[in-house]
Phi, psi and omega in degrees: 000321181289331177295321180291319180292319178296320179293321178297314183289324178292316178295320177297319179294321177294319177299317179297318180294320177295320178296318179295318179297318178293323179293319183279335187268337188257158177244349180284133183297325178295317179294321177297318178298315179294327178293323176293327176293322177295321177296319176302316182294325176295319178295318180297318179295323176293322177298318178295319179297317178293324176297320177293321182295320183267357178069028181239158180265003182294323178296317179292322179294317179291326176296320177297319176298319179291327177296317177295317178297320179293325178293318178294317179297324179295318178296315179293318181293322179295318176298320179294319180296318178296318178297316179295322179293320178295327183284321186241342181081009178221154175246019179284124182293331179294325178294326181277345178283344179261025181293147177251138182258000000 
C-alpha cells in the first residue's frame, strides 16, 4: 500500500512541476491553459495518494469535486480563448497584457 501511495504522490508532484514549468515558459494562451490543467491533475493525484495513505475517502471525494471544477473551468476558458482570438487574431499572452481599459 505504501508503494502505491508514494508512486501516486511522486507522479502528482512531477505533473505539478511540469505544469508550472509550462505555465511560466510559454506565451501562447492555449499552452498556458493546458499547463494549468496538468497542474490540476497533479493536485488531484496527490489528493488521492494522501487519501490512500491515511485510509480515508476524503481525498478521493475532494478529487472528484476538483475534477468537476476543472471540467467547468475548461469549458469557460476555452470559450474565453476563442473570444480573445476572434477579437485580436492572436493567442499571444503578451499582446493581451497591454490591453487598454
